[in-house]
Every structure is written in structure tokens, then in C-alpha cells.
C-alpha positions as CSV (number, residue, x, y, z in Angstrom):
1,X,7.3,-8.6,38.9
2,X,4.0,-8.9,37.2
3,X,2.5,-5.6,35.9
4,X,-1.3,-5.8,35.1
5,X,-2.9,-3.1,33.1
6,X,-5.9,-3.2,35.4
7,X,-3.6,-2.2,38.3
8,X,-1.7,0.5,36.4
9,X,-2.1,4.2,37.4
10,X,0.5,5.6,34.9
11,X,2.6,3.8,32.3
12,X,5.5,5.9,30.9
13,X,3.3,9.0,31.2
14,X,4.9,12.3,30.3
15,X,4.4,14.8,33.1
16,X,4.3,18.6,32.5
17,X,1.9,19.7,35.3
18,X,-0.1,18.2,38.2
19,X,-1.8,15.1,36.8
20,X,-4.4,12.6,38.1
21,X,-3.9,9.0,37.2
22,X,-6.5,6.6,36.0
23,X,-8.8,5.3,38.7
24,X,-8.1,1.7,39.7
25,X,-10.9,-0.6,41.1
26,X,-9.7,-2.3,44.3
27,X,-12.2,-5.2,44.2
28,X,-15.0,-4.5,46.7
29,X,-12.6,-2.5,48.8
30,X,-10.9,-3.5,52.0
31,X,-7.5,-4.8,52.7
32,X,-5.8,-7.8,51.0
33,X,-3.7,-10.2,53.0
34,X,-1.0,-9.3,52.3
35,X,-1.6,-5.9,50.7
36,X,-0.3,-5.3,47.1
37,X,2.9,-3.3,46.6
38,X,2.7,0.2,45.1
39,X,5.6,0.9,42.8
40,X,6.3,4.4,41.5
41,X,9.2,4.7,38.9
42,X,10.8,7.7,37.3
43,X,11.3,6.6,33.7
44,X,12.8,9.9,32.4
45,X,14.5,12.3,34.9
46,X,11.9,14.5,36.7
47,X,12.1,18.3,36.8
48,X,11.0,19.5,40.2
49,X,10.4,17.5,43.4
50,X,8.0,14.7,42.7
51,X,5.1,14.4,45.1
52,X,2.6,11.5,44.8
53,X,-0.6,11.5,46.8
54,X,-2.5,8.2,46.8
55,X,-6.2,8.6,47.4
56,X,-9.0,6.1,48.0
57,X,-12.8,6.4,47.8
58,X,-16.0,4.4,47.8
59,X,-17.0,5.9,44.4
60,X,-15.3,6.0,41.0
61,X,-15.6,9.8,40.8
62,X,-13.3,9.9,43.9
63,X,-15.8,11.9,45.9
64,X,-14.8,12.2,49.6
65,X,-11.4,10.6,48.9
66,X,-9.1,9.8,51.8
67,X,-5.3,10.0,51.6
68,X,-3.6,6.6,51.8
69,X,0.0,7.7,51.1
70,X,1.9,10.9,50.6
71,X,5.3,10.2,48.8
72,X,8.0,12.7,48.1
73,X,11.0,11.8,46.0
74,X,14.3,13.7,45.8
75,X,14.4,16.9,43.7
76,X,15.1,16.2,40.0
77,X,14.8,12.5,40.6
78,X,16.9,10.7,38.0
79,X,15.6,8.1,35.6
80,X,15.5,4.7,37.3
81,X,14.5,6.1,40.7
82,X,11.9,3.7,42.3
83,X,9.7,3.9,45.4
84,X,8.2,0.6,46.6
85,X,5.9,0.2,49.5
86,X,3.0,-2.1,50.5
87,X,-0.3,-0.3,50.0
88,X,-1.5,1.0,53.3
89,X,-4.5,-0.5,55.1
90,X,-7.8,1.4,54.7
91,X,-8.2,1.0,50.9
92,X,-11.7,1.5,49.7
93,X,-13.2,0.4,46.4
94,X,-11.3,2.9,44.2
95,X,-7.7,4.2,44.2
96,X,-6.1,7.1,42.3
97,X,-2.7,8.8,42.4
98,X,-2.1,12.6,41.9
99,X,1.4,13.4,40.6
100,X,2.5,16.9,41.7
101,X,5.4,19.3,41.7
102,X,6.9,18.2,38.4
103,X,7.2,20.3,35.2
104,X,8.9,17.5,33.2
105,X,9.7,13.8,33.2
106,X,8.1,10.5,32.6
107,X,6.6,8.2,35.3
108,X,5.1,4.8,35.8
109,X,3.0,3.8,38.8
110,X,1.2,0.5,39.4
111,X,0.2,-2.2,42.0
112,X,1.8,-5.6,41.9
113,X,1.9,-8.7,44.2
114,X,5.5,-9.5,44.0
115,X,8.6,-7.3,43.9
116,X,12.3,-7.5,44.9
117,X,13.1,-5.0,47.5
118,X,16.7,-3.9,47.4
């Protein structure tokens, strides 16, 4: 799996409250063929029930953002927990993730072109 810093939302980010990721530029928008994979990983056990909302927008300030994915993990997800999915169709020029419902833990989230699905 190749991890590119330009496609990384969070990298081993300590979470203590609801947090917005960096905004990723999705080329000129639109859907790739095939779409990239979104990987969300718990690096240090989460406190709470992790909820990740993936938004897309035509502007880098994320005005009028549209929800692409809503992902809920198990409560107190242990380190090593991963969620992998192809990015949904409908991506616009910019993408951001909002990490919610955690008061502790460390997470990573990124887009990549190749993964091993277990």
C-alpha cells in the first residue's frame, strides 16, 4: 500500500475532541476509474464510538459540502482496527473528514490506490 502525503487526511493524529482533517484536493473533481480506497486506521485505542464523516465540496473552504461517507466503528475501537472502502462516486474537487465521538485515541486516514482487503 502506497501512502502519499498529498492524499493523507490524518497521520497518527491524537484525538481528544471532534476534529476536522486537512482538506485534500481531488484533482479537478469527478470520479476516478477505479476510485481510490479510503483507509481509516485506529493507531491507539479510541475512547468513545468513532464516527467519521467524509465530505466533498467544490471549494477548499468546504462551503456547501456534501456527505460522501458516514462511517461508524465499534465502541472503544482497539489499536489496529481498520476500515477500508472505495471512495464513493460523487467526489468534487476537495475532500475532508470530520472525526467525531472520541475523547481519546490516535488515528490515521488516507486515500490510496492499492490495498489488501482481508
